[in-house]
One Martini backbone bead per residue (centre of mass of N, CA, C, O) as a GRO file, in nm:
protein
  491
    1MET     BB    1   1.400  -3.028  -0.552
    2GLY     BB    2   1.455  -2.778  -0.741
    3ARG     BB    3   1.564  -2.454  -0.750
    4VAL     BB    4   1.351  -2.346  -0.944
    5MET     BB    5   1.106  -2.458  -0.796
    6ILE     BB    6   1.163  -2.320  -0.526
    7GLY     BB    7   1.162  -2.032  -0.634
    8SER     BB    8   0.868  -2.036  -0.734
    9MET     BB    9   0.735  -2.117  -0.460
   10MET     BB   10   0.846  -1.877  -0.298
   11PHE     BB   11   0.700  -1.663  -0.459
   12VAL     BB   12   0.415  -1.765  -0.410
   13THR     BB   13   0.432  -1.755  -0.103
   14THR     BB   14   0.496  -1.455  -0.069
   15MET     BB   15   0.244  -1.349  -0.224
   16SER     BB   16   0.038  -1.493  -0.044
   17ARG     BB   17   0.118  -1.342   0.211
   18ILE     BB   18   0.058  -1.059   0.107
   19GLN     BB   19  -0.238  -1.109   0.046
   20PHE     BB   20  -0.327  -1.193   0.330
   21ALA     BB   21  -0.233  -0.939   0.471
   22MET     BB   22  -0.409  -0.740   0.317
   23THR     BB   23  -0.690  -0.872   0.386
   24ALA     BB   24  -0.660  -0.896   0.694
   25ILE     BB   25  -0.612  -0.598   0.756
   26MET     BB   26  -0.866  -0.493   0.629
   27HIS     BB   27  -1.055  -0.653   0.814
   28PHE     BB   28  -0.928  -0.552   1.092
   29PHE     BB   29  -1.027  -0.263   1.074
   30PHE     BB   30  -1.346  -0.347   1.122
   31VAL     BB   31  -1.368  -0.512   1.377
   32PRO     BB   32  -1.299  -0.298   1.604
   33THR     BB   33  -1.493  -0.085   1.498
   34THR     BB   34  -1.757  -0.238   1.529
   35ILE     BB   35  -1.735  -0.315   1.832
   36GLY     BB   36  -1.670  -0.033   1.946
   37LEU     BB   37  -1.932   0.107   1.839
   38MET     BB   38  -2.129  -0.085   1.983
   39ALA     BB   39  -2.041  -0.017   2.269
   40ALA     BB   40  -2.113   0.284   2.251
   41THR     BB   41  -2.410   0.250   2.172
   42LEU     BB   42  -2.493   0.101   2.429
   43ILE     BB   43  -2.423   0.323   2.628
   44PHE     BB   44  -2.612   0.539   2.512
   45GLU     BB   45  -2.875   0.371   2.542
   46LEU     BB   46  -2.865   0.325   2.846
   47ILE     BB   47  -2.886   0.625   2.916
   48TYR     BB   48  -3.148   0.680   2.762
   49VAL     BB   49  -3.324   0.468   2.927
   50PHE     BB   50  -3.193   0.519   3.243
   51GLY     BB   51  -3.178   0.804   3.247
   52LYS     BB   52  -3.257   1.152   3.366
   53LYS     BB   53  -3.064   1.349   3.198
   54GLU     BB   54  -3.062   1.427   2.879
   55ASN     BB   55  -3.135   1.147   2.722
   56GLU     BB   56  -3.183   1.229   2.423
   57HIS     BB   57  -2.890   1.275   2.342
   58TYR     BB   58  -2.811   0.968   2.362
   59GLY     BB   59  -3.001   0.871   2.142
   60ARG     BB   60  -2.868   1.029   1.913
   61LEU     BB   61  -2.588   0.898   1.948
   62ALA     BB   62  -2.675   0.611   1.890
   63LEU     BB   63  -2.766   0.669   1.598
   64PHE     BB   64  -2.507   0.786   1.487
   65PHE     BB   65  -2.304   0.542   1.553
   66ALA     BB   66  -2.474   0.325   1.410
   67LYS     BB   67  -2.418   0.413   1.123
   68LEU     BB   68  -2.115   0.352   1.134
   69TYR     BB   69  -2.152   0.056   1.207
   70PHE     BB   70  -2.293  -0.042   0.949
   71PHE     BB   71  -2.063   0.018   0.755
   72SER     BB   72  -1.851  -0.157   0.897
   73PHE     BB   73  -1.998  -0.427   0.890
   74GLY     BB   74  -2.039  -0.458   0.584
   75THR     BB   75  -1.735  -0.443   0.511
   76GLY     BB   76  -1.642  -0.676   0.695
   77VAL     BB   77  -1.792  -0.900   0.548
   78VAL     BB   78  -1.654  -0.876   0.273
   79THR     BB   79  -1.355  -0.905   0.373
   80GLY     BB   80  -1.401  -1.181   0.512
   81LEU     BB   81  -1.472  -1.345   0.261
   82ILE     BB   82  -1.212  -1.295   0.108
   83MET     BB   83  -1.023  -1.421   0.317
   84GLU     BB   84  -1.152  -1.715   0.324
   85PHE     BB   85  -1.104  -1.793   0.022
   86GLN     BB   86  -0.787  -1.842   0.056
   87PHE     BB   87  -0.787  -2.130   0.170
   88GLY     BB   88  -0.847  -2.245  -0.127
   89MET     BB   89  -0.659  -2.074  -0.315
   90ASN     BB   90  -0.365  -2.053  -0.140
   91TRP     BB   91  -0.426  -2.280   0.125
   92SER     BB   92  -0.505  -2.592   0.067
   93ALA     BB   93  -0.301  -2.758   0.232
   94TYR     BB   94  -0.383  -2.645   0.502
   95ALA     BB   95  -0.688  -2.716   0.483
   96TYR     BB   96  -0.642  -3.020   0.464
   97PHE     BB   97  -0.474  -3.075   0.731
   98PHE     BB   98  -0.664  -2.846   0.924
   99GLY     BB   99  -0.979  -2.845   0.875
  100ASP     BB  100  -1.085  -3.001   1.134
  101VAL     BB  101  -0.995  -2.770   1.327
  102ILE     BB  102  -1.082  -2.487   1.190
  103GLY     BB  103  -1.378  -2.561   1.106
  104VAL     BB  104  -1.525  -2.547   1.376
  105PRO     BB  105  -1.490  -2.245   1.454
  106LEU     BB  106  -1.598  -2.136   1.183
  107ALA     BB  107  -1.881  -2.258   1.208
  108LEU     BB  108  -1.954  -2.125   1.479
  109GLU     BB  109  -1.914  -1.837   1.379
  110GLY     BB  110  -2.126  -1.849   1.150
  111ILE     BB  111  -2.380  -1.965   1.303
  112MET     BB  112  -2.369  -1.834   1.607
  113ALA     BB  113  -2.278  -1.535   1.517
  114PHE     BB  114  -2.339  -1.413   1.234
  115PHE     BB  115  -2.646  -1.474   1.217
  116MET     BB  116  -2.722  -1.337   1.480
  117GLU     BB  117  -2.609  -1.060   1.409
  118SER     BB  118  -2.782  -1.007   1.158
  119THR     BB  119  -3.056  -1.025   1.303
  120LEU     BB  120  -3.006  -0.804   1.524
  121ILE     BB  121  -2.967  -0.567   1.339
  122GLY     BB  122  -3.258  -0.561   1.236
  123LEU     BB  123  -3.395  -0.532   1.513
  124TRP     BB  124  -3.254  -0.268   1.591
  125ARG     BB  125  -3.306  -0.083   1.340
  126PHE     BB  126  -3.646  -0.143   1.301
  127THR     BB  127  -3.738  -0.078   1.632
  128TRP     BB  128  -3.712   0.211   1.667
  129GLY     BB  129  -3.985   0.337   1.850
  130LYS     BB  130  -4.173   0.041   1.844
  131ILE     BB  131  -4.063  -0.047   2.120
  132ASN     BB  132  -3.949  -0.120   2.400
  133LYS     BB  133  -3.666   0.012   2.530
  134LYS     BB  134  -3.558  -0.234   2.693
  135LEU     BB  135  -3.572  -0.431   2.456
  136HIS     BB  136  -3.388  -0.273   2.265
  137VAL     BB  137  -3.131  -0.278   2.448
  138LEU     BB  138  -3.109  -0.585   2.435
  139PHE     BB  139  -3.031  -0.602   2.140
  140ALA     BB  140  -2.766  -0.447   2.175
  141ALA     BB  141  -2.632  -0.644   2.373
  142LEU     BB  142  -2.649  -0.895   2.187
  143LEU     BB  143  -2.486  -0.772   1.955
  144LEU     BB  144  -2.223  -0.744   2.112
  145PHE     BB  145  -2.194  -1.037   2.199
  146THR     BB  146  -2.180  -1.164   1.911
  147SER     BB  147  -1.929  -1.013   1.823
  148LEU     BB  148  -1.744  -1.135   2.041
  149PHE     BB  149  -1.808  -1.431   1.970
  150SER     BB  150  -1.668  -1.423   1.697
  151VAL     BB  151  -1.377  -1.363   1.799
  152VAL     BB  152  -1.328  -1.615   1.970
  153TRP     BB  153  -1.287  -1.817   1.726
  154ILE     BB  154  -1.056  -1.678   1.577
  155ILE     BB  155  -0.853  -1.681   1.813
  156MET     BB  156  -0.849  -1.987   1.839
  157ILE     BB  157  -0.706  -2.035   1.570
  158ASN     BB  158  -0.456  -1.862   1.620
  159ALA     BB  159  -0.361  -2.010   1.876
  160PHE     BB  160  -0.311  -2.276   1.730
  161MET     BB  161  -0.093  -2.162   1.531
  162GLN     BB  162   0.099  -2.083   1.771
  163ASN     BB  163  -0.024  -2.348   1.956
  164PRO     BB  164  -0.047  -2.672   1.890
  165VAL     BB  165  -0.349  -2.817   2.011
  166GLY     BB  166  -0.589  -3.070   2.026
  167PHE     BB  167  -0.454  -3.309   1.841
  168THR     BB  168  -0.458  -3.572   1.580
  169MET     BB  169  -0.285  -3.783   1.375
  170GLU     BB  170  -0.472  -3.894   1.075
  171GLY     BB  171  -0.388  -3.976   0.770
  172GLY     BB  172  -0.223  -3.690   0.745
  173ARG     BB  173  -0.428  -3.555   0.956
  174ALA     BB  174  -0.594  -3.331   1.154
  175ARG     BB  175  -0.760  -3.407   1.466
  176LEU     BB  176  -0.995  -3.309   1.672
  177ASP     BB  177  -1.056  -3.357   2.002
  178SER     BB  178  -1.153  -3.060   2.123
  179VAL     BB  179  -1.271  -2.752   2.199
  180LEU     BB  180  -1.157  -2.735   2.490
  181SER     BB  181  -0.856  -2.755   2.406
  182LEU     BB  182  -0.855  -2.469   2.275
  183VAL     BB  183  -0.934  -2.308   2.530
  184GLN     BB  184  -0.670  -2.431   2.696
  185ASN     BB  185  -0.480  -2.265   2.555
  186PRO     BB  186  -0.213  -2.069   2.666
  187GLN     BB  187  -0.252  -1.855   2.421
  188TYR     BB  188  -0.550  -1.759   2.428
  189TRP     BB  189  -0.611  -1.559   2.669
  190PRO     BB  190  -0.394  -1.341   2.624
  191GLU     BB  191  -0.495  -1.276   2.335
  192ALA     BB  192  -0.792  -1.206   2.393
  193LEU     BB  193  -0.744  -0.973   2.599
  194HIS     BB  194  -0.571  -0.796   2.412
  195VAL     BB  195  -0.786  -0.756   2.193
  196LEU     BB  196  -1.002  -0.630   2.371
  197GLY     BB  197  -0.837  -0.380   2.446
  198ALA     BB  198  -0.798  -0.277   2.154
  199ILE     BB  199  -1.098  -0.233   2.091
  200MET     BB  200  -1.161  -0.021   2.315
  201ILE     BB  201  -0.952   0.186   2.230
  202LEU     BB  202  -1.047   0.231   1.943
  203GLY     BB  203  -1.343   0.299   1.999
  204GLY     BB  204  -1.295   0.542   2.190
  205LEU     BB  205  -1.118   0.712   1.987
  206VAL     BB  206  -1.327   0.735   1.764
  207VAL     BB  207  -1.535   0.886   1.928
  208CYS     BB  208  -1.351   1.124   1.996
  209GLY     BB  209  -1.266   1.208   1.709
  210VAL     BB  210  -1.544   1.256   1.583
  211SER     BB  211  -1.643   1.459   1.800
  212ALA     BB  212  -1.422   1.669   1.766
  213TRP     BB  213  -1.487   1.742   1.466
  214GLN     BB  214  -1.776   1.832   1.523
  215ILE     BB  215  -1.700   2.068   1.706
  216LEU     BB  216  -1.509   2.216   1.507
  217LYS     BB  217  -1.775   2.229   1.301
  218ASN     BB  218  -2.029   2.307   1.468
  219ARG     BB  219  -2.175   2.022   1.565
  220ASP     BB  220  -2.341   1.951   1.822
  221ARG     BB  221  -2.172   2.024   2.083
  222LYS     BB  222  -2.323   1.919   2.333
  223ILE     BB  223  -2.337   1.609   2.258
  224PHE     BB  224  -2.027   1.566   2.180
  225LYS     BB  225  -1.918   1.611   2.459
  226LYS     BB  226  -2.043   1.351   2.576
  227SER     BB  227  -1.894   1.148   2.384
  228ILE     BB  228  -1.609   1.212   2.478
  229GLN     BB  229  -1.644   1.119   2.765
  230ILE     BB  230  -1.713   0.826   2.693
  231GLY     BB  231  -1.461   0.762   2.525
  232VAL     BB  232  -1.255   0.798   2.751
  233LEU     BB  233  -1.392   0.586   2.946
  234MET     BB  234  -1.333   0.353   2.750
  235PHE     BB  235  -1.005   0.367   2.690
  236LEU     BB  236  -0.837   0.430   2.949
  237PRO     BB  237  -0.850   0.168   3.121
  238PHE     BB  238  -0.728  -0.010   2.891
  239ALA     BB  239  -0.462   0.150   2.855
  240ILE     BB  240  -0.353   0.089   3.141
  241ILE     BB  241  -0.373  -0.248   3.111
  242GLN     BB  242  -0.246  -0.327   2.829
  243GLN     BB  243   0.053  -0.369   2.897
  244GLN     BB  244   0.006  -0.619   3.070
  245MET     BB  245  -0.137  -0.788   2.853
  246GLY     BB  246   0.100  -0.777   2.653
  247ASP     BB  247   0.306  -0.909   2.842
  248ASN     BB  248   0.153  -1.176   2.870
  249GLN     BB  249   0.168  -1.253   2.570
  250ILE     BB  250   0.478  -1.240   2.521
  251THR     BB  251   0.541  -1.448   2.741
  252ALA     BB  252   0.381  -1.680   2.616
  253SER     BB  253   0.539  -1.672   2.346
  254GLY     BB  254   0.826  -1.713   2.462
  255ALA     BB  255   0.768  -2.009   2.565
  256LEU     BB  256   0.700  -2.106   2.250
  257GLN     BB  257   0.865  -1.854   2.082
  258ALA     BB  258   1.182  -1.771   2.083
  259MET     BB  259   1.231  -1.612   1.819
  260LYS     BB  260   1.019  -1.392   1.851
  261PHE     BB  261   1.118  -1.275   2.119
  262ALA     BB  262   1.405  -1.197   2.012
  263ALA     BB  263   1.314  -1.017   1.770
  264VAL     BB  264   1.156  -0.788   1.929
  265GLU     BB  265   1.449  -0.726   2.076
  266GLY     BB  266   1.702  -0.754   1.883
  267ARG     BB  267   1.836  -1.047   1.967
  268TYR     BB  268   2.128  -1.231   1.879
  269GLU     BB  269   2.259  -1.253   2.156
  270ASN     BB  270   2.339  -1.354   2.445
  271GLU     BB  271   2.190  -1.241   2.760
  272GLY     BB  272   2.274  -1.247   3.060
  273SER     BB  273   2.225  -1.376   3.403
  274ASP     BB  274   2.211  -1.464   3.737
  275THR     BB  275   2.323  -1.144   3.803
  276THR     BB  276   2.215  -1.037   3.528
  277GLY     BB  277   2.064  -0.836   3.282
  278ALA     BB  278   1.875  -0.776   3.014
  279PRO     BB  279   1.823  -0.553   2.787
  280TRP     BB  280   1.616  -0.273   2.670
  281ASP     BB  281   1.544  -0.133   2.366
  282ILE     BB  282   1.451   0.173   2.248
  283ALA     BB  283   1.674   0.152   2.022
  284ALA     BB  284   1.786   0.025   1.688
  285TRP     BB  285   2.055  -0.116   1.490
  286ILE     BB  286   1.992  -0.335   1.220
  287ASN     BB  287   2.170  -0.628   1.085
  288GLU     BB  288   2.050  -0.886   0.901
  289SER     BB  289   2.295  -0.994   0.737
  290GLU     BB  290   2.493  -1.003   1.011
  291HIS     BB  291   2.349  -1.046   1.284
  292THR     BB  292   2.312  -0.745   1.414
  293SER     BB  293   2.300  -0.520   1.716
  294THR     BB  294   2.244  -0.166   1.805
  295GLY     BB  295   2.162  -0.018   2.124
  296ILE     BB  296   1.939   0.153   2.350
  297GLY     BB  297   1.951   0.056   2.685
  298ILE     BB  298   1.778  -0.101   2.957
  299PRO     BB  299   1.867  -0.236   3.231
  300GLY     BB  300   1.692  -0.553   3.285
  301LEU     BB  301   1.419  -0.526   3.117
  302GLY     BB  302   1.439  -0.777   2.935
  303SER     BB  303   1.408  -0.982   3.169
  304TYR     BB  304   1.137  -0.884   3.277
  305PHE     BB  305   0.970  -0.948   3.015
  306GLY     BB  306   1.039  -1.263   3.037
  307ASN     BB  307   1.036  -1.329   3.393
  308GLY     BB  308   0.988  -1.076   3.615
  309THR     BB  309   1.298  -1.006   3.627
  310PHE     BB  310   1.623  -0.827   3.641
  311VAL     BB  311   1.728  -1.121   3.603
  312GLY     BB  312   1.873  -1.307   3.348
  313GLY     BB  313   1.865  -1.496   3.077
  314ALA     BB  314   1.890  -1.440   2.710
  315GLU     BB  315   1.818  -1.559   2.409
  316GLY     BB  316   1.945  -1.570   2.094
  317MET     BB  317   1.905  -1.610   1.754
  318ASN     BB  318   2.164  -1.767   1.685
  319GLU     BB  319   2.106  -2.000   1.882
  320ILE     BB  320   1.818  -2.069   1.792
  321ALA     BB  321   1.883  -2.142   1.495
  322LYS     BB  322   2.045  -2.395   1.561
  323THR     BB  323   1.814  -2.547   1.699
  324TYR     BB  324   1.618  -2.542   1.456
  325HIS     BB  325   1.787  -2.698   1.256
  326GLU     BB  326   1.798  -2.959   1.426
  327LYS     BB  327   1.477  -2.991   1.459
  328TYR     BB  328   1.354  -2.917   1.140
  329ASP     BB  329   1.508  -2.982   0.869
  330SER     BB  330   1.449  -3.298   0.815
  331GLU     BB  331   1.120  -3.251   0.826
  332VAL     BB  332   0.951  -2.984   0.840
  333ALA     BB  333   1.188  -2.839   0.629
  334ALA     BB  334   1.245  -3.030   0.375
  335SER     BB  335   1.127  -2.859   0.125
  336TYR     BB  336   1.384  -2.649   0.131
  337ASP     BB  337   1.655  -2.792   0.070
  338GLY     BB  338   1.851  -2.622   0.284
  339GLU     BB  339   1.710  -2.306   0.255
  340MET     BB  340   1.667  -2.242   0.551
  341SER     BB  341   1.528  -1.966   0.747
  342TYR     BB  342   1.460  -1.850   1.094
  343TYR     BB  343   1.466  -1.555   1.029
  344PRO     BB  344   1.299  -1.291   1.075
  345PRO     BB  345   1.185  -0.967   1.040
  346VAL     BB  346   1.338  -0.780   1.268
  347THR     BB  347   1.287  -0.481   1.216
  348LEU     BB  348   0.983  -0.496   1.198
  349LEU     BB  349   0.931  -0.623   1.481
  350PHE     BB  350   1.073  -0.417   1.659
  351TRP     BB  351   0.898  -0.159   1.568
  352CYS     BB  352   0.621  -0.273   1.627
  353MET     BB  353   0.665  -0.305   1.930
  354ARG     BB  354   0.733  -0.006   1.986
  355TRP     BB  355   0.467   0.112   1.898
  356MET     BB  356   0.293  -0.027   2.106
  357PHE     BB  357   0.436   0.079   2.354
  358TYR     BB  358   0.424   0.391   2.301
  359SER     BB  359   0.119   0.420   2.233
  360GLY     BB  360   0.008   0.320   2.501
  361TYR     BB  361   0.113   0.568   2.667
  362TYR     BB  362  -0.021   0.785   2.498
  363TYR     BB  363  -0.315   0.709   2.566
  364VAL     BB  364  -0.290   0.771   2.866
  365VAL     BB  365  -0.216   1.070   2.843
  366LEU     BB  366  -0.451   1.166   2.668
  367GLY     BB  367  -0.682   1.069   2.855
  368THR     BB  368  -0.599   1.227   3.109
  369VAL     BB  369  -0.603   1.510   2.991
  370GLY     BB  370  -0.892   1.498   2.881
  371LEU     BB  371  -1.034   1.451   3.155
  372LEU     BB  372  -0.943   1.710   3.295
  373LEU     BB  373  -1.056   1.916   3.079
  374LEU     BB  374  -1.356   1.822   3.073
  375TYR     BB  375  -1.386   1.892   3.409
  376ARG     BB  376  -1.359   2.182   3.378
  377LYS     BB  377  -1.517   2.482   3.484
  378LYS     BB  378  -1.381   2.727   3.329
  379LYS     BB  379  -1.378   2.532   3.073
  380SER     BB  380  -1.462   2.425   2.775
  381ILE     BB  381  -1.400   2.216   2.511
  382GLU     BB  382  -1.405   2.448   2.290
  383GLU     BB  383  -1.137   2.586   2.441
  384HIS     BB  384  -0.968   2.311   2.319
  385PRO     BB  385  -0.844   2.269   2.014
  386ARG     BB  386  -0.592   2.090   2.058
  387LEU     BB  387  -0.736   1.850   2.182
  388LEU     BB  388  -0.930   1.799   1.949
  389LYS     BB  389  -0.707   1.749   1.738
  390ALA     BB  390  -0.575   1.515   1.887
  391PHE     BB  391  -0.820   1.331   1.868
  392GLY     BB  392  -0.857   1.341   1.556
  393ILE     BB  393  -0.573   1.213   1.497
  394SER     BB  394  -0.561   0.967   1.711
  395MET     BB  395  -0.784   0.779   1.584
  396TRP     BB  396  -0.559   0.638   1.386
  397PHE     BB  397  -0.347   0.490   1.567
  398PRO     BB  398  -0.487   0.212   1.641
  399TYR     BB  399  -0.459   0.096   1.355
  400VAL     BB  400  -0.155   0.067   1.371
  401THR     BB  401  -0.147  -0.106   1.627
  402VAL     BB  402  -0.309  -0.356   1.523
  403VAL     BB  403  -0.112  -0.415   1.293
  404THR     BB  404   0.147  -0.456   1.459
  405GLY     BB  405   0.029  -0.689   1.621
  406TRP     BB  406  -0.018  -0.874   1.380
  407VAL     BB  407   0.273  -0.889   1.283
  408VAL     BB  408   0.397  -1.015   1.533
  409ALA     BB  409   0.219  -1.272   1.536
  410GLU     BB  410   0.266  -1.368   1.229
  411VAL     BB  411   0.564  -1.303   1.142
  412GLY     BB  412   0.707  -1.421   1.402
  413ARG     BB  413   0.653  -1.742   1.296
  414TYR     BB  414   0.863  -1.768   1.114
  415PRO     BB  415   0.796  -2.027   0.869
  416PHE     BB  416   0.517  -2.068   1.007
  417VAL     BB  417   0.181  -2.156   1.033
  418VAL     BB  418   0.225  -2.403   1.217
  419TYR     BB  419   0.394  -2.426   1.486
  420GLY     BB  420   0.655  -2.666   1.421
  421ILE     BB  421   0.470  -2.840   1.169
  422PHE     BB  422   0.408  -2.594   0.945
  423THR     BB  423   0.486  -2.452   0.653
  424GLN     BB  424   0.447  -2.227   0.404
  425LEU     BB  425   0.533  -2.410   0.164
  426ASP     BB  426   0.330  -2.645   0.249
  427ALA     BB  427   0.052  -2.460   0.251
  428VAL     BB  428   0.046  -2.403  -0.030
  429SER     BB  429  -0.083  -2.417  -0.330
  430PRO     BB  430   0.021  -2.636  -0.582
  431ASP     BB  431  -0.142  -2.475  -0.835
  432MET     BB  432   0.008  -2.222  -0.789
  433THR     BB  433   0.103  -1.939  -0.977
  434PRO     BB  434   0.252  -1.652  -1.059
  435ALA     BB  435   0.020  -1.546  -1.239
  436LYS     BB  436  -0.213  -1.590  -1.040
  437ILE     BB  437  -0.106  -1.423  -0.797
  438ILE     BB  438  -0.077  -1.152  -0.941
  439THR     BB  439  -0.372  -1.123  -1.020
  440SER     BB  440  -0.503  -1.146  -0.733
  441VAL     BB  441  -0.353  -0.915  -0.597
  442THR     BB  442  -0.448  -0.691  -0.785
  443LEU     BB  443  -0.759  -0.725  -0.756
  444LEU     BB  444  -0.770  -0.703  -0.442
  445ALA     BB  445  -0.647  -0.423  -0.420
  446ILE     BB  446  -0.866  -0.276  -0.578
  447MET     BB  447  -1.105  -0.365  -0.401
  448ASP     BB  448  -1.003  -0.246  -0.133
  449LEU     BB  449  -0.990   0.049  -0.226
  450LEU     BB  450  -1.289   0.074  -0.297
  451LEU     BB  451  -1.399   0.012  -0.016
  452ILE     BB  452  -1.257   0.232   0.140
  453GLY     BB  453  -1.361   0.472  -0.028
  454THR     BB  454  -1.662   0.421   0.017
  455VAL     BB  455  -1.680   0.423   0.334
  456LEU     BB  456  -1.553   0.707   0.370
  457THR     BB  457  -1.759   0.865   0.207
  458ILE     BB  458  -2.013   0.786   0.367
  459ALA     BB  459  -1.911   0.874   0.647
  460HIS     BB  460  -1.865   1.172   0.576
  461ARG     BB  461  -2.161   1.237   0.510
  462THR     BB  462  -2.268   1.168   0.792
  463LEU     BB  463  -2.102   1.376   0.951
  464LYS     BB  464  -2.220   1.632   0.807
  465LYS     BB  465  -2.516   1.590   0.928
  466GLY     BB  466  -2.498   1.472   1.195
  467ALA     BB  467  -2.733   1.435   1.427
  468PRO     BB  468  -3.009   1.288   1.472
  469ASN     BB  469  -3.298   1.251   1.569
  470ILE     BB  470  -3.487   1.050   1.782
  471HIS     BB  471  -3.621   0.914   1.507
  472GLY     BB  472  -3.375   0.909   1.276
  473ASN     BB  473  -3.388   1.193   1.161
  474TYR     BB  474  -3.356   1.485   0.956
  475ASP     BB  475  -3.371   1.801   0.997
  476PRO     BB  476  -3.458   2.066   0.844
  477PRO     BB  477  -3.370   2.355   0.768
  478ALA     BB  478  -3.495   2.650   0.877
  479SER     BB  479  -3.489   2.806   0.605
  480LEU     BB  480  -3.667   2.604   0.447
  481GLU     BB  481  -3.916   2.619   0.619
  482ASN     BB  482  -3.972   2.922   0.587
  483ASN     BB  483  -3.990   2.931   0.279
  484PHE     BB  484  -4.224   2.737   0.250
  485PHE     BB  485  -4.440   2.883   0.431
  486GLU     BB  486  -4.426   3.152   0.291
  487GLY     BB  487  -4.521   3.049   0.016
  488VAL     BB  488  -4.799   2.944   0.107
  489SER     BB  489  -4.916   3.209   0.227
  490LYS     BB  490  -4.901   3.378  -0.037
  491SER     BB  491  -5.085   3.175  -0.208
   0.00000   0.00000   0.00000
């Protein structure tokens, strides 16, 4: 393959990666929002159905956050369809070689989860106040379950791409051995639990942030104080354990993907020994062209994150790159014609990991402070505008956190699509040209911006209306009622 051809294909591959990143991130904005809001809605409805005091307030909250859930779900469906179309449009070689493996979880997700979810949404939405309350709350519980069930299959595919197991090569294509083998993937459970924690943190903070702005705007203060309490109780426990779940995932990744683990630590040279530990850098100045890094480190902590002890050696990227060249150049990366580099974007990965780490502890502090102030008897939540504003602003932080987590997981396995056996250059569609990819990236970017603008506009209008009454309707303003009846009486 000539250098010009390789250059053209590398451009197409890079643009295809950018396009997939754009659409995947856009879709992933709505996945945790949808599931998190459904979890909150279920909690509100459970209290409404089984609670004893002021339970009507919780019914109104269930209806209010359900409206936001519907917008998020609908937009998530559209962005998900766009994302999946790219398997045929941009990554047809990948779909051909691994379609039998990824096709099974995708089919199960579509048939068993998506269709069930769509049906249950209709049952939940249009039977409020028309059937037994306990049966209605069962619909809500099943709706949450099917949403989580959908995520299960998608994470299964991603875990396979991180650590390919459970398949046999036949006729130049991968054949799935069994779905159970995908479930038993050592990468699967740490990743699934970490994503679940991220969903609950995001959902709880969105509930807190939306409620805080409603209180600041003097809309239904009494009931939105209750939703802030529920939101804090949703995200705080998961924020406390999320660091451990994240550590479990990065440890699992480190055992399988040495280069990713070294890159998120910004470690180019081997560090640590049997008697000393590798440091963990709080911040670092990374020179990717020279393959060097200078950081402010905490002694021994880098070894602890890798093996659970404060001593032990940690391999650097320069050494790992030599191993990768020997292992992959001749066969797996043969299409790169000797132009392969196994170094991922180190600066991006390093700071994405630090954002996740620092923001995780921020959520713990914010939730703890919020919980203490919410239950103070001397002052009500309305008298803490700074806390309310902090909740209102912080509701956007988890979106950055889930994106940085996605970047670490996906960009970190560069240059592989399926780790160790299939590269990005081999996975891209062979008939994709620079003109085609530029056109599709531009059109999809415009479409995504329109979708985001539309859903934010609709959500903002819903927030301005406040919480509906228990029947799901909005009561007319008192002034309009008085004017109407006054006019009738005079006539």
